[in-house]
C-alpha positions in Angstrom: -23.3 15.9 -20.6 -21.8 14.7 -17.2 -22.1 12.0 -15.4 -21.1 9.2 -12.6 -21.5 5.7 -12.1 -20.5 3.3 -9.5 -19.4 -0.5 -9.7 -17.3 -2.2 -6.6 -16.7 1.0 -4.7 -15.1 2.8 -7.5 -17.2 5.8 -9.3 -16.4 7.3 -12.8 -17.0 10.5 -14.4 -18.2 9.9 -17.8 -18.8 12.8 -20.9 -20.1 12.6 -24.1 -17.8 13.6 -27.0 -19.6 15.2 -29.6 -17.0 15.4 -32.1 -16.5 11.4 -31.7 -20.0 10.6 -30.9 -18.9 8.6 -28.0 -19.3 8.1 -24.1 -16.1 8.7 -22.5 -15.0 8.0 -18.8 -11.9 7.9 -16.3 -12.3 6.3 -12.8 -12.2 8.8 -10.4 -10.6 9.6 -7.0 -6.9 7.6 -8.1 -4.0 8.4 -9.5 -3.8 5.3 -11.5 -5.2 6.5 -15.1 -7.9 4.0 -16.1 -10.5 5.0 -19.0 -12.7 3.8 -21.0 -14.8 4.5 -23.8 -18.0 2.8 -25.4 -20.7 4.5 -28.3 -23.9 3.4 -26.5 -24.8 3.5 -23.0 -24.5 -0.3 -22.4 -21.7 -0.8 -23.8 -20.1 2.3 -21.6 -21.6 0.5 -18.7 -19.7 -2.7 -20.0 -16.4 -1.1 -20.5 -16.4 0.7 -17.0 -17.1 -2.8 -15.1 -14.2 -4.0 -17.7 -12.7 -1.4 -16.6 -12.7 -2.0 -12.8 -12.4 -5.4 -13.3 -9.1 -5.5 -15.2 -7.6 -2.9 -12.9 -8.3 -4.9 -9.9 -6.5 -7.7 -11.9 -3.9 -5.8 -12.8 -2.9 -4.4 -9.4 -3.3 -8.2 -8.1 -0.8 -9.4 -10.7 1.5 -6.4 -9.9 1.1 -7.0 -6.5 -0.2 -3.2 -5.9 -2.8 -2.7 -3.8 -5.5 -0.7 -5.4 -6.0 2.9 -4.9 -9.3 3.7 -3.0 -9.2 6.3 -0.5 -7.6 10.0 0.5 -6.0 11.2 3.0 -8.2 13.3 4.8 -5.8 16.6 4.2 -7.7 19.6 2.5 -6.0 22.9 1.7 -8.1 25.4 0.5 -7.6 28.9 -0.5 -10.7 31.2 -0.6 -11.2 34.9 -0.1 -11.0 37.0 2.5 -14.9 37.3 3.1 -15.4 33.3 2.7 -13.1 33.1 5.5 -14.2 35.6 7.6 -17.8 34.3 7.4 -16.8 30.8 8.4 -15.0 31.2 11.0 -17.4 33.1 12.8 -20.4 30.7 11.8 -17.7 27.9 13.1 -17.6 30.0 16.0 -21.2 30.7 16.4 -21.8 27.0 16.3 -19.1 26.3 19.1 -17.0 24.2 15.9 -13.7 24.7 15.1 -13.0 25.7 11.4 -11.7 22.9 9.9 -15.1 21.0 12.0 -17.2 23.8 10.2 -15.1 23.3 7.1 -15.6 19.0 6.9 -19.7 19.3 7.6 -20.0 21.8 4.9 -17.8 19.6 2.4 -19.7 16.3 3.4 -23.3 18.3 2.7 -22.1 19.8 -0.4 -20.8 16.2 -1.0 -23.2 14.0 -0.4 -25.7 16.8 -2.7 -23.7 16.0 -5.5 -23.0 12.5 -5.7 -26.7 11.9 -5.0 -27.8 14.0 -7.9 -25.2 12.4 -10.1 -26.1 9.1 -9.0 -29.8 9.7 -9.5 -29.1 10.9 -13.1 -26.7 7.7 -14.0 -29.6 5.8 -12.8 -32.2 7.7 -15.2 -29.4 6.5 -17.9 -29.4 3.2 -17.4 -33.1 2.9 -17.0 -32.7 4.4 -20.4 -30.7 2.4 -21.9 -32.5 -0.7 -20.0 -36.0 0.7 -21.9 -33.7 1.4 -25.2 -32.4 -2.4 -25.0 -35.9 -3.7 -24.5 -37.9 -1.6 -27.3 -35.4 -3.0 -29.8 -36.1 -6.6 -28.5 -39.9 -6.4 -28.9 -38.7 -4.5 -32.0 -36.6 -7.6 -33.3 -39.2 -10.1 -31.5 -42.3 -8.7 -33.6 -40.3 -8.6 -37.0 -40.2 -12.3 -36.6 
């Protein structure tokens, strides 16, 4: 199971480690290795927020600018048929192959990120509902 979480402009990929029974996450898109883990969804969200906040504080303390973005240069190797079809489509659309590739990557990335954001929101909603259920159960027991 894989999900993406967002906080302060940072995203994290999250996997579930069934062997250890924990969620494991890592901030994506930066060279610095910033990871976190927890054994519940709520604790995972807290651990992610804490990891981002700690990363930003650490960068400030050591005088390093926090990493955020990419250079904009992407080098891809594709098979000849894909290259030919993309070049033809770009030409017919009146675009350079770079413009065509950028548009295609943007559409694909947005589609995937939107789907993963919806999944993360669903995960957060499930965690909230579980917390509410536990709170109601504790309240009823008292």
